[in-house]
C-alpha positions, 0 to 999 in steps of 0.5 A, a space after each residue: 500500500 502507498 505511504 500516507 505521504 504519497 498524495 498532496 492531501 496525504 503529505 499535508 496531513 503527515 506534516 500536520 501530524 508531525 508538527 501540530 496545528 497552531 491554535 487547534 486545541 482541546 482543553 488547552 492542549 496543542 496538537 503537536 506530537 514529538 516523533 520518536 525514532 522507532 517503528 511506530 504508527 501515530 494516529 491523530 484524531 481531530 474533530 472537524 468543527 467548521 466542516 471544512 474537511 481539512 485541518 484548520 485552526 478552528 478544529 480541536 484534538 479529540 481525546 478518549 477515542 479508542 483506536 484499533 490497529 488490526 491485521 490487514 484483511 481480517 478483524 483481528 485486533 493487534 493492539 488498541 490505544 486511546 487518544 490522549 489530550 493532544 488527540 494522538 494514539 501511538 503504537 510503538 514497536 510495530 512489526 513489519 507488515 500491513 495493518 488497518 486503522 479503525 476507531 470504535 464508534 462507541 468511544 466518540 459518542 452517538 452524535 459524532 461519526 468517523 467522517 474520513 481516515 486518510 489511510 485506513 491501510 498502513 504498510 510498515 517496512 524495515 526502513 520506516 520509523 513512524 507512519 502517521 494517520 489522520 482521522 477526521 471526526 465530524 457531525 453528520 452532513 445533511 442537505 437542508 431538505 433532510 435537516 428540515 425532516 429530522 427529529 428535534 435535537 439532532 446536531 448536523 452540518 449543513 452547507 449552503 449560501 446565506 440569504 439574510 445575514 445575522 445583522 439584518 434582524 434584531 433576533 439573531 436569525 439568519 437564512 440559509 439555502 442550498 439546492 434542496 431548499 432553505 431554512 432559518 437559523 436561530 441564535 446564530 453565532 459566527 466563527 472567526 470573530 466576524 461581526 456579520 455575514 452577507 447574502 452570498 456567503 458560502 458557509 457551513 453551519 453546525 446547528 441543532 434541528 429545532 422549530 420556531 413558530 411552527 417551522 423547522 430551524 437550525 438552532 444555536 447555529 454556528 456559521 463558518 464562512 469560506 467564500 463570498 459568492 454572487 448575491 442570491 436571486 429571489 423568487 418572484 411571487 405574488 403577495 398571496 403566495 408570499 403570505 402562505 409561503 406557497 403552502 410552506 414550500 417557500 418557508 425561509 426563502 428569499 422572495 420579491 413582490 412587485 408593485 403592491 399597494 400599501 393599505 395601512 401601516 402601524 408601529 408594533 413595537 419595536 417593528 414597523 408593519 405594512 399591509 400591502 397587496 398586488 391584487 391577489 391578497 394581503 401580505 404583511 411586510 415587517 420592517 425590523 428596527 435594524 434597518 433604521 428607515 424613516 417610517 414617514 416614507 411609507 404612505 398608504 396608497 403608494 406602491 412598494 416593491 420589495 425583496 425579503 425573506 419569509 418568516 412564519 408568524 406562528 398563526 399559519 401565515 408568513 410575513 416578508 422581512 426586508 434585509 436592508 434598505 436597498 431591498 425596498 423601492 417605493 413609487 
């Protein structure tokens, strides 16, 4: 079998194993490891906390994982070792031969899984002093459609694009979409010390499946941003379809209504509420105080074209919430 350093990804993993990753810690311990001049297999087990699929400064070493060194081609366990605080399980004085690496699922908890092992099969030759293996643990990765259907309380990773940034609304919510649908994130925090996130950000989200106002959410969502893409394009809908989110199909979606006439406005502290219709039915538009717009601009009888995300009202309907002032055109 090829050595762990036979590919660019494997070479990077081997360097990380040998040198440790600055800033990646578990209970204050670094991932550094001192390589002894012996025939050995060193297995580094880490938890991929940002969902990047590669070691990063946001990840942490995983202590207490039970690692098995098996004879290749069988289930015979040669040795077992538990990872220490640095995430390392080390097997010293390993005889020349071919072996398989495995991690006992019961030692890493019900909600975490073995996502990848860089080299499940390890060949030790007479010239070897140490072989390094990287094991990536992660929470299950699911699509938004799958996340919406899961029972409450499951911790999962979802990848997608931001529709509405957490700074848009006072209630620390953000909206996310992928090719399967969209979902609202609640009690959002951002990794990397960011003050906000923006529509079009390509992100991974670690959150717990939950509900709010009768619709699925990802609660206590932790967002890791990888890149910024083009701003997402809204669905064009009538006011009647927006008010029902197309029977719930467009819950949390980014939509646009065009040329709706405003019938009345009211302050429902701390929000400003507008009722408008394009002739198909009445839609409630909620202006969050974070938008800091003059309420005198909104006059009954005038028309409004606006983009925004659909949020359930808890009574079987949906309201449209613009994300910033540029989402609104009055005429």
